[in-house]
C-alpha positions in Angstrom: 118.3 162.1 206.9 117.1 158.6 207.0 119.1 156.2 209.2 119.4 152.4 208.9 119.9 152.3 212.6 119.5 155.1 215.2 120.8 154.7 218.8 119.0 157.1 221.0 119.4 158.6 224.5 122.6 156.8 225.5 125.7 158.3 227.1 128.2 158.4 224.2 131.7 157.8 225.6 134.9 158.2 223.7 138.5 158.5 224.9 138.0 162.2 225.2 134.3 163.0 225.4 131.0 162.1 227.2 127.6 163.3 226.3 124.0 162.2 226.2 122.9 161.9 222.6 122.1 159.9 219.5 124.2 158.0 216.9 122.9 157.7 213.4 124.1 154.8 211.2 123.8 154.3 207.5 125.1 151.0 206.0 128.4 150.3 207.9 129.3 153.8 208.9 128.4 156.4 211.6 126.9 159.3 209.7 125.5 161.6 212.4 125.9 162.5 216.1 123.5 164.7 217.9 121.0 165.2 220.7 117.7 165.0 218.8 118.4 163.1 215.6 115.1 162.3 213.8 113.7 158.8 214.5 111.1 159.0 211.7 112.0 156.6 208.9 114.8 155.0 210.8 115.0 151.3 209.9 115.8 150.4 213.5 115.8 152.3 216.8 117.8 151.2 219.8 116.9 153.0 223.1 120.2 153.2 225.0 118.9 155.3 227.9 120.8 154.6 231.1 123.6 152.9 229.1 127.0 153.8 227.7 127.5 153.9 223.9 131.1 153.1 223.4 133.3 152.2 220.4 133.8 148.4 219.9 136.7 146.9 221.8 139.9 146.0 219.9 141.9 143.1 221.2 145.3 143.2 219.7 146.7 140.0 221.2 144.8 136.7 220.6 145.9 133.2 219.7 143.0 131.4 217.9 143.4 128.0 216.3 147.1 128.1 217.3 149.3 124.9 217.4 151.4 124.8 220.6 153.1 122.1 222.6 151.6 119.2 220.8 148.0 120.5 220.8 146.0 123.5 219.5 144.3 126.3 221.3 140.7 125.4 222.0 139.0 128.4 220.3 139.1 128.7 216.5 138.0 131.8 214.7 134.4 130.9 214.9 134.0 130.2 218.7 136.7 132.8 219.5 135.2 135.7 217.6 131.7 134.9 218.9 133.0 134.9 222.4 134.8 138.2 221.7 131.6 139.8 220.5 129.7 138.7 223.6 132.3 140.6 225.6 132.1 143.8 223.5 135.2 143.2 221.3 134.4 143.9 217.6 137.9 143.6 216.1 141.0 141.5 217.0 144.5 141.1 215.8 145.8 137.5 215.9 149.2 136.0 215.0 150.3 134.4 211.7 153.2 132.2 212.6 156.2 131.9 210.2 157.9 128.6 211.0 161.6 128.3 210.2 162.2 128.1 206.4 158.8 129.3 205.5 158.0 132.5 203.6 156.1 135.2 205.4 153.5 134.9 202.7 152.9 131.3 203.6 152.3 132.2 207.2 149.9 135.0 206.3 148.0 132.8 203.8 147.7 129.9 206.3 146.1 132.1 208.9 143.8 133.9 206.5 142.4 130.4 205.6 141.8 129.8 209.3 139.9 133.0 209.7 138.1 134.1 206.5 135.2 131.6 206.5 134.7 131.6 210.3 135.3 135.1 211.8 132.2 136.8 213.1 134.0 140.1 213.8 136.7 141.9 211.9 140.3 140.7 212.2 143.9 141.4 211.3 147.2 139.7 211.8 150.7 140.3 213.2 153.3 138.1 211.7 155.5 136.1 214.0 159.1 136.0 212.7 161.3 133.0 213.5 163.6 133.1 210.5 164.9 136.2 208.7 167.7 135.8 206.2 168.5 138.9 204.3 166.6 137.6 201.3 163.4 137.7 203.4 163.6 141.3 204.4 161.7 142.4 201.3 159.0 140.0 202.3 158.5 142.2 205.4 158.1 145.2 203.1 155.6 143.3 201.0 153.4 142.4 204.0 153.5 146.0 205.3 152.2 147.2 201.8 149.4 144.6 202.2 148.3 146.0 205.6 150.1 143.5 207.9 152.1 146.3 209.6 153.3 144.6 212.8 155.6 141.7 213.5 156.1 139.7 216.7 159.5 138.4 217.9 160.2 136.1 220.9 163.1 136.4 223.4 161.7 133.2 225.0 160.9 129.6 224.1 164.3 128.4 222.9 164.2 125.9 220.0 160.6 126.9 219.2 160.1 130.7 218.8 163.1 132.3 220.4 165.4 134.4 218.1 168.8 135.9 218.8 169.5 139.6 219.2 171.0 140.0 215.7 167.8 138.9 214.1 165.8 141.2 216.4 168.0 144.2 215.5 167.7 143.4 211.8 163.9 143.2 212.0 163.7 146.4 214.0 166.0 148.2 211.5 163.6 147.0 208.7 160.5 148.3 210.5 162.3 151.7 211.0 162.3 151.9 207.2 159.0 150.3 206.2 156.7 151.7 208.9 156.0 148.5 210.7 156.0 147.9 214.4 157.8 145.2 216.4 155.9 143.5 219.1 158.2 141.8 221.6 157.7 138.8 224.0 160.3 139.9 226.5 161.8 137.2 228.8 165.4 136.0 228.9 164.7 132.6 227.4 168.2 131.3 227.7 168.5 131.9 231.5 165.0 130.6 232.1 165.9 127.4 230.2 168.8 126.8 232.6 166.6 127.5 235.7 163.9 125.1 234.3 166.4 122.3 233.7 167.7 122.7 237.3 164.1 122.5 238.7 163.3 119.3 236.8 166.6 117.7 237.9 165.6 118.5 241.5 162.2 116.8 241.0 160.3 120.1 241.0 157.5 119.2 238.5 154.3 120.8 239.9 152.5 123.6 238.0 153.8 126.2 240.5 157.4 125.7 239.2 156.3 127.2 235.9 156.1 130.6 237.8 159.1 130.0 240.1 161.4 129.3 237.1 160.4 132.6 235.3 161.5 135.4 237.6 160.4 139.0 237.2 164.1 139.9 236.6 164.1 137.7 233.5 161.2 139.8 232.1 162.8 143.1 233.2 166.2 142.2 231.6 164.6 141.3 228.3 162.4 144.3 228.3 165.4 146.6 228.8 167.3 144.7 226.1 164.4 145.0 223.6 164.2 148.7 224.2 168.0 149.1 223.8 167.9 147.2 220.5 165.0 149.4 219.3 166.9 152.5 220.2 170.0 151.3 218.3 167.8 150.6 215.3 165.9 153.9 215.5 162.6 151.9 215.8 159.7 151.8 218.1 159.0 148.7 220.1 155.8 147.4 221.7 156.2 145.0 224.7 153.4 142.4 224.9 151.7 141.0 228.0 153.8 143.0 230.5 153.2 141.3 233.9 155.4 143.0 236.6 156.7 146.2 238.0 160.3 145.3 237.2 159.5 145.4 233.5 157.2 148.3 233.8 160.0 150.4 235.3 162.1 149.7 232.2 159.3 151.0 229.9 158.7 154.0 232.1 162.4 155.0 232.2 162.6 154.7 228.4 159.5 156.7 227.8 160.8 159.4 230.2 163.8 159.6 227.9 161.6 160.1 224.9 162.1 156.6 223.5 159.1 155.3 221.5 158.6 152.3 223.8 155.0 151.0 224.4 153.5 148.2 226.4 150.3 146.3 227.1 149.2 144.4 230.1 146.3 141.9 230.4 143.4 141.5 232.9 144.9 138.4 234.5 147.9 140.4 235.7 145.6 143.1 237.1 143.3 140.7 239.1 145.0 137.4 239.6 148.2 136.5 241.5 150.7 133.7 242.0 148.9 132.3 245.1 146.6 130.4 242.6 149.5 128.1 241.8 149.2 126.7 245.3 145.8 125.2 244.7 145.6 121.5 245.6 146.5 118.8 243.1 147.1 119.9 239.6 144.6 122.8 239.6 147.3 125.4 239.4 147.8 124.4 235.8 144.8 126.5 234.9 146.9 129.6 235.4 150.0 128.4 233.7 150.6 131.2 231.2 153.7 133.1 230.1 154.7 135.4 231.7 153.2 133.8 234.8 151.0 135.4 237.4 153.1 137.5 239.9 152.9 138.4 243.6 149.8 140.5 244.3 151.7 143.8 245.0 152.5 144.1 241.3 148.8 144.7 240.5 148.6 148.2 242.0 151.8 149.1 240.1 150.2 148.0 236.8 147.0 150.0 237.5 149.2 153.0 238.2 151.0 152.4 234.9 147.6 152.4 233.2 146.6 155.6 234.8 149.8 157.4 234.0 150.1 156.1 230.4 153.2 154.1 231.1 151.1 151.2 229.8 149.0 152.1 226.7 146.8 149.1 226.0 145.0 146.2 227.7 144.7 143.1 225.6 144.0 139.5 226.6 146.7 137.1 225.2 143.7 134.8 224.8 145.2 131.4 224.4 142.8 128.8 225.7 143.6 125.2 226.5 141.1 122.9 228.2 142.1 121.8 231.7 141.1 118.2 230.9 143.0 116.6 228.1 145.1 119.6 227.2 146.5 121.2 230.4 146.7 117.7 231.9 149.4 116.8 229.3 151.7 118.4 231.8 150.9 116.2 234.8 154.3 115.2 236.3 156.2 117.8 234.2 155.2 121.5 234.3 157.1 122.2 231.0 154.6 120.1 229.1 151.6 122.2 230.3 150.3 124.2 227.3 150.9 127.9 228.2 147.9 130.2 228.1 144.4 131.0 229.4 141.1 132.2 228.1 140.0 135.9 228.3 138.7 137.2 225.0 135.2 137.4 226.4 135.9 139.1 229.7 138.3 141.9 229.0 135.9 144.9 228.9 133.9 143.7 231.9 137.0 143.3 234.0 138.5 146.6 233.0 135.3 148.4 233.7 135.6 147.2 237.2 138.6 149.4 237.4 136.3 152.4 236.6 133.8 151.3 239.2 136.6 151.1 241.8 138.1 154.5 240.9 141.3 153.1 239.4 140.8 154.6 236.0 138.3 157.0 234.4 135.5 156.0 232.0 137.3 157.8 229.2 140.6 156.1 230.0 138.7 152.8 229.9 137.6 153.5 226.3 141.2 154.6 225.5 142.7 151.4 226.8 140.3 148.8 225.2 139.6 150.5 221.9 141.2 153.9 220.9 144.8 153.3 221.8 144.9 149.8 220.2 143.4 151.3 217.0 145.9 154.1 216.9 148.9 151.8 217.8 148.1 149.3 215.1 146.9 151.4 212.1 143.1 151.2 212.5 142.2 154.7 213.6 139.9 156.5 212.9 138.1 153.7 211.0 138.0 151.8 214.3 138.4 152.9 217.9 136.1 155.9 218.2 132.5 157.1 217.7 132.8 159.8 215.0 131.2 160.6 211.7 132.9 158.5 209.1 134.1 155.8 211.5 132.9 152.2 211.2 129.7 151.6 213.2 131.4 149.2 215.6 129.4 150.0 218.7 128.8 148.5 222.1 125.8 149.4 224.2 127.3 148.9 227.7 125.0 148.5 230.6 126.8 149.8 233.7 124.3 148.1 236.0 124.1 144.7 234.4 125.3 142.0 236.9 127.3 139.0 235.6 129.1 136.2 237.4 132.0 135.0 235.3 131.9 131.2 234.9 132.7 128.4 232.6 129.0 127.4 232.8 127.9 130.6 231.1 130.9 131.9 229.0 131.0 131.3 225.2 134.7 130.4 225.0 135.2 126.8 224.0 137.2 125.9 227.1 136.2 124.0 230.3 137.3 126.5 232.9 137.3 130.2 233.6 140.4 131.7 235.3 138.1 134.3 237.0 135.5 131.7 238.0 132.9 133.1 240.4 133.9 136.7 240.1 130.9 139.0 240.3 130.9 141.9 237.8 128.7 144.9 237.5 128.7 146.3 234.0 128.5 144.3 230.8 127.5 144.7 227.1 123.8 144.5 226.3 124.1 144.9 222.5 127.0 144.9 220.1 127.1 146.1 216.5 129.9 145.4 213.9 129.9 147.8 211.0 126.3 148.6 211.8 125.0 145.1 211.9 123.8 143.6 215.2 125.9 140.6 216.4 124.9 140.5 220.0 121.4 141.2 221.4 121.1 140.5 225.1 122.3 137.0 225.6 121.9 135.9 222.0 124.4 135.8 219.1 122.5 137.3 216.1 125.5 137.8 213.8 126.8 135.6 211.0 129.8 133.3 211.0 132.2 134.4 208.2 130.9 138.0 208.1 134.1 139.4 209.7 136.4 141.3 207.3 140.1 141.3 207.1 141.5 144.7 208.1 144.3 146.2 206.0 146.1 148.4 208.5 148.1 151.6 208.1 151.7 151.9 209.0 152.8 152.8 212.5 152.6 156.3 213.8 154.3 157.2 217.1 151.8 157.9 219.8 
């Protein structure tokens, strides 16, 4: 057999297997796996000796080119997807926002226009629901048929994204019928709003009060309520960016009862803690995100949740705002600081540190960053594994490559790195998307606009 590309002598790692071998690629697909695949006539040979050959990462929670709080996230689909590729992510799922009164089709079309000429990796969308009269329920079904098979709802941000329980229950009931999946931002937005107003009235305006006004109990209560609503509707629910043990316990308890409740966490909650909000001056604003960073002891609980499959996915919630000009909009009023932080480029490297430190296995690493996201969101086995017939989305990952995370060297279009100065051992050395090289060493060799929209399958309980 003649291969367009042959990857030789690497340690192929999937969610379940590890072996030293070769991967043969023709056009966009993996066509052969073996130990001595013929190199003669191969159009291109990549020697991966001493490196891992893993399926491309899938980041199911990003916010590119997103309006928020009077500004727009700093990465668009060009800079954001290039940065993702440098970090070993080959597919992402972003959010198409339906504003009140809009059709879901308008939301989808708007975000497709943002992405289709710019994306350098493959992409899909969840649809954020803010308005759901009965007449719009059929629009949910139509989107599911077109491959937009997940919807996000907010229990936070009153007056902007927050929806009431009746709408949540109605949307969940609809996904129970049409095969979609509800992704839930779980915080008690009403109670938080009262706490925030009290803080401002008392003159508490510094960045640290963003965290102090969003207690872990508000996240835990909303997580439990989201799960209860899903149980009533006979639907599954996926809790996004879970940050604390209080909320994790609600997911674990539900799963122990056999409820199809799932959750993701993010690298920032595994590595960073609320002491950063005490940095001098306004610097704490760099870490203003929602949910906020928590006390350090929660980190070990989250790692344990990843080990035991109480948490199924690690995504980024990449929502970058530059410290200068954007974050500084909140000087004197923490509620005006745009919520979010960059992370699309660093996810695989940071989670691999968990392998190095014995927190998770190498197979579990692949499961968390690629295979589980693909299965959860209707992309498997096209994405998320190295198997004959799968897309040749492949990362050559060098476990000995040393990297220092820094705004000076990252490719995200933002002027700070939340992990500034962190020394990492283990990073991508080459990345392929559907068989085509996009990253070679420290160079982007892909093509802007080459990313494809991914039509996803309906949800299957994991």
